[in-house]
C-alpha positions in Angstrom: -88.8 -19.4 88.9 -87.7 -22.1 86.5 -84.2 -20.5 86.1 -83.8 -20.2 89.8 -84.6 -23.9 90.4 -82.2 -24.9 87.6 -79.4 -22.7 88.9 -80.0 -24.0 92.5 -79.8 -27.7 91.4 -77.0 -27.6 88.9 -74.5 -25.0 90.1 -72.8 -27.4 92.4 -72.3 -29.9 89.6 -70.6 -27.3 87.4 -68.5 -26.1 90.4 -67.3 -29.6 91.1 -66.4 -30.2 87.4 -64.4 -26.9 87.3 -62.8 -27.6 90.7 -61.7 -31.1 89.5 -60.2 -29.4 86.5 -58.3 -26.9 88.7 -57.0 -29.6 90.9 -55.7 -31.6 87.9 -53.7 -28.6 86.5 -49.9 -29.0 86.7 -48.1 -26.8 89.2 -44.9 -26.2 87.2 -46.2 -23.5 84.8 -47.7 -21.5 87.7 -44.5 -21.8 89.7 -42.4 -20.7 86.7 -44.6 -17.7 86.0 -44.5 -16.7 89.7 -40.7 -16.8 89.5 -40.8 -14.7 86.4 -42.9 -12.1 88.3 -46.3 -12.6 86.7 -49.3 -11.2 88.6 -52.4 -13.3 89.4 -54.5 -11.9 86.6 -51.8 -12.9 84.0 -51.6 -16.4 85.5 -55.4 -16.8 85.4 -55.8 -15.5 81.9 -52.8 -16.9 80.2 -52.3 -20.2 82.1 -55.3 -21.3 84.1 -58.1 -20.4 81.7 -56.6 -22.0 78.6 -55.8 -25.2 80.5 -59.3 -25.2 82.1 -61.1 -24.7 78.8 -61.6 -28.5 78.1 -63.2 -28.9 81.6 -65.4 -25.8 81.1 -66.5 -27.2 77.7 -67.4 -30.5 79.3 -69.5 -28.7 81.9 -71.2 -26.7 79.1 -71.9 -29.9 77.1 -73.5 -31.6 80.1 -75.5 -28.5 81.1 -76.7 -28.0 77.5 -77.8 -31.6 77.2 -79.6 -31.4 80.5 -81.4 -28.2 79.5 -82.6 -29.7 76.3 -84.0 -32.7 78.3 -85.7 -30.7 81.0 -89.4 -31.5 81.4 -90.2 -32.1 85.1 -89.1 -28.8 86.6 -91.0 -26.8 84.0 -94.1 -28.9 84.1 -94.3 -29.0 87.9 -93.6 -25.3 88.3 -95.6 -23.7 85.4 -97.1 -26.5 83.2 -95.8 -24.5 80.2 -97.5 -21.3 81.2 -98.5 -18.5 81.7 -99.8 -18.9 78.2 -96.9 -20.5 76.3 -94.1 -18.5 78.0 -92.3 -21.6 79.3 -93.5 -24.2 76.8 -90.7 -26.3 75.5 -90.6 -29.0 72.8 -90.9 -31.6 75.5 -94.0 -30.1 77.1 -95.5 -29.6 73.6 -94.8 -33.3 72.8 -96.4 -34.4 76.1 -99.4 -32.2 75.6 -100.0 -33.2 72.0 -99.3 -36.9 72.3 -100.6 -37.7 75.8 -103.3 -35.1 76.5 -104.6 -34.4 73.0 -103.8 -37.9 71.6 -102.1 -36.5 68.6 -99.2 -38.9 68.5 -97.8 -37.8 65.1 -97.3 -34.2 66.3 -95.8 -35.3 69.6 -93.3 -37.6 67.9 -92.5 -34.9 65.4 -91.6 -32.6 68.3 -89.3 -35.3 69.8 -87.7 -36.0 66.5 -87.0 -32.3 66.0 -85.5 -32.2 69.5 -83.3 -35.2 68.7 -82.0 -33.5 65.6 -81.2 -30.4 67.5 -79.4 -32.4 70.3 -77.4 -34.4 67.7 -76.2 -31.4 65.7 -75.3 -29.3 68.7 -73.6 -32.3 70.4 -71.4 -33.0 67.4 -70.4 -29.3 67.2 -69.6 -29.1 70.9 -67.6 -32.3 70.9 -65.6 -31.0 67.9 -65.0 -27.7 69.8 -64.0 -29.8 72.9 -61.5 -31.8 70.8 -59.9 -28.7 69.4 -59.7 -27.2 72.9 -58.0 -30.4 74.3 -55.5 -30.4 71.5 -54.8 -26.7 72.1 -54.4 -27.3 75.8 -52.0 -30.2 75.1 -49.8 -27.9 73.0 -50.8 -29.2 69.6 -51.4 -26.2 67.3 -52.3 -28.1 64.1 -55.7 -26.5 64.0 -54.3 -23.0 63.9 -51.8 -24.1 61.2 -54.7 -25.5 59.1 -56.6 -22.2 59.4 -53.6 -20.1 58.3 -52.8 -22.3 55.4 -56.3 -23.2 54.4 -57.9 -26.6 54.4 -57.0 -29.1 51.7 -53.6 -27.5 51.1 -52.2 -31.0 50.5 -48.4 -31.5 50.6 -47.7 -27.9 49.9 -49.4 -26.9 53.2 -47.3 -29.2 55.4 -44.7 -27.7 57.7 -41.1 -28.6 57.5 -41.3 -30.3 60.9 -43.8 -32.9 59.9 -42.4 -36.2 58.7 -42.5 -37.1 55.1 -45.8 -38.7 54.2 -44.4 -41.4 51.9 -45.2 -42.3 48.3 -48.8 -43.6 48.9 -49.8 -40.3 50.6 -48.3 -38.3 47.7 -50.1 -40.4 45.2 -53.5 -39.7 46.8 -52.8 -36.1 47.6 -55.2 -33.7 45.7 -52.4 -31.2 45.1 -50.2 -33.8 43.5 -53.0 -35.2 41.4 -53.7 -31.7 40.1 -50.0 -31.2 39.2 -50.0 -34.5 37.3 -53.2 -33.6 35.4 -51.6 -30.2 34.4 -48.5 -31.8 33.1 -50.3 -34.2 30.8 
């Protein structure tokens, strides 16, 4: 029953976010692929879905944060029961701090919830940033994965501009070469 209420309330929100993303997509790639003879599945999979990925991630971030904050629907519908089947950290914090007057346990629950929200939000925002860069055509993340992180000047592509003497001086690869020479 809790899932049905949640789906009933928040499906329009997600649908509006995705529809806004679809409306903001440029028409030129779709027209070009249609001229090239691409079918609808190819256009959806190779054009629309990669360009929509940032909007989908925004919807996922919003929904994830809303699901971690949910208290009212669960408490009104089931009060955390039957047994502890729908008991969340929020309901545990409420019961321990307000009903049982154990404020330290209730605040511990909420601190744990805050840590979970913080860590997952940072991760999802970094994934969103990578998806936005990928949708914009910047493939630096894929280049870093192929070359390995911390490759220094040796890992730069030929198309990148020269970093200059100060960047070379602070580059870990150059510092290692200087140490090896001495």
